[in-house]
N, C-alpha and C positions, 0 to 999 in steps of 0.2 A: 691308229690313234682312236681312243675311246672318247666319244662325245659325252659331256656332262648333261645331266637332265636339267631342264629349265624349271625354275621355281616360279609358280604362278602367284602374283601378288593380288591384293584387293583391287577391284575395279572401283571407279568413282561411285558408281551406283551402290555397290556393296557398302562402301564407307559411309555414304549418306544414310543408308538404311540402319547401320549400327548407331550412328549419331542420333537418328530419330528415335530409336529404341531407348537409348540412354536418356534422352531428353524426356521421353514419356515416363520412364521409371522415376526420374527425378521429380517430375511434376506430381507423381502419385505419392512418392515417399517423403518429400520435403515437408508438406503440410502435416503428415503423420508425425514426423520427428518434432516439428514445431509444437504440435499439440501435446506431445509427450513431455517436452521440455517445459511448457507452460504449466502442465499439471504438476510436474516435479517442483517447480518454483512455488506454486501455490501451496503445496504440501509443506515445503520448507518454511514458507511465510507463516502458515498456521502454527507450525512448531515453534517458531520464534515468539509468536504471541502467547502461546501457552507457557513458555519459559519466562516471558515478561510477567505474566500473571502470577507465576510462582514467586518471582522476586517481589512483586507488589504485595503479595500475601505475607511474605516474611517481613517486609517493611512495616506492614500494618500490625503484625503481631508484636512489634517493638514500639509501636506508637498508638496505643489505645484503640486499635482497630480502625484508625483513621487513614484515609487515602493520602498520598503525598500532596502537600500543599505546594503544587508546582504547575507549570504551564508547558505548552508545546511550542514549536517554532512559529506556528501561525499566530498564536497569542503574543509571543515575545516580539516578533518582527513586523507584524501587522496588527497592532493593538487596536486600531480603529474598528475592527470587527466587534469590539465591545463598547462602541459609542452609546448604545442603548442602555448600558449598565455602567454608568460612570464610576460607581463605587468599586466595581470589579476591576475596571480598567486602571484605576489609580493604584491598585495593588500589584499589577503585573511587573513593574520594574524591580520590585523587591523579591519576586518569586523566582526560584531556580527552574531550569528546564527539567522535565520529569526524568529524563535519562541520567541527568546529573544527581538528582535527588535520590534515585534508587540505585546508584552505582555500587554502593557497598553490598547490595543484595543481588545484583546482576553483574557478575564478574566479567562476562564476555560482552564487549560492546558490539560484537558481530550480530547478536540477536536483534539489535535495533535496526538492522538493514534488511529490507525485503529483497530477495534476489531478483525480483522483477522491477525494482525501483529504477526507473529511467528518467527521473527528474520531473519538474513541474514548470509551468509558465504562470498559471493562474490558480487561485483557490477554487476547487470544485464547489465549495459550500457558499461562496460569496461572489456572485457574478461581478466581474469587472475589477477585482482586487488581485494584484500580482503577488506571486511568491515564486520568484525564479530560482531554479536550482539546476546545476549540471556538474558532473554527469548524472548525479542522483540527488535526491532530497537528503539522504543520509550523509553523503559527502559534504554537502553545503551546510547542513544544520545539525548534524549529529544523529538523526534518526529518520526512518521512513514513515514513522507512525505518529498520529495525532492522538490527543487525550480529550475526553469530554471534561473540559476544565471547570465546568459548572460544579462538578463533584468536589473539586478542590476549593473553589470559592465559597461553597456552602459547608465546608469542613465535614464532609460526609464520612460516615462509617459504613462498612458493608452491611451491618445489621439493620441499617435504616432503609435499605432498598425494599420496596414492597414487591417488586418483580425483578429480582436480580438476574434471572436467566434471560431477561428481555432488554436490559439496559446496556447500551454500548459504553464501553470504558476506553479501550484503545483500538485504533483502526487504521487502515491504510491512508496515507496522506493524499492519494490520488487514485481514482477508479479506473483510469485507462491502463494501469499496469497489468491488471487481470481482466480487463474488459475487451470489447471488440471495436472500440472507436478510438480515434487519436485524442491526444490531450486537449484540454481547453486552451484556446489561444485568445489573445486580446482582440483580434479582429473578428472573432465569432459573434454572430448576431445572437440575440436572446433565443430565437427559434433554434438556431444551430446548437447553442449551448445546451438547451433542454433535450434536444435530439441525442446529443452525445451522452448525456447523463443516463439516459434510458439503456445504454449499452455498456455501462460501467459496472464493475464488480469490486467489492471491498472485503478484505479479510478483517474480521472483527473479534475482539475479546470482550466478553460480556461480564456483567457484575458477579456472576457465579464462577467466573474464570474459565468458562469453556469458550472455544474459538470456532468460528464458522465463516464460510464464504457467503456474502450477501449481495443481492442486486441493489441498485441505487434506491429503489422503492422500499426494500426491506430495511436498509439502513435508515431511511427517513422514518420508518415505523418505530425503530429503536430510539431515534431521537425524540419521538413523540411521547415516549414513556416518561412521565413526570417523576422527578426525584422526591 
């Protein structure tokens, strides 16, 4: 009778070593994959903004070079942000949302959704004012992006910009989507709020219709450019 050869299996030590190696590789590779995905989402978001810019340009060519007389979700649903401009605030109920106003020129509603849009709890730009959205800002309100509505209130034409390459027109509704801090929450203290803002990034479409990723401070600089 011929005896069969015995097959040697993994010992517990060998199995633990394999598991440890897999865990180490995962710890190294997962952040790389996450960064690659974030970079791809940012690129897609910037592409969205450029397409929106092309649609706004077509809209303006049919409307005497004037920007859409429209508002974004923060204006429409939290109009108190315009309390210091009562004449502007009074006009908001009669103004369409910008993605509706430009719909004939931007056929795909998908370009209004940033792939990194994970929703909001509070407005980044107005400490203490809620704008809750889930699972995304686009799902709740129709778009991931906000509009520098002052442009609409003043019936601006693109030719009136003194520094079109520096004026923000359309931008991400929240900076945590592309930043390195969590979203603004109601319980955040003023100190924590400003600490988070310094880690936020925003994709932004400018008055000359180029798009770029900005830090919070760079976006504030764009806001500082007078119309």
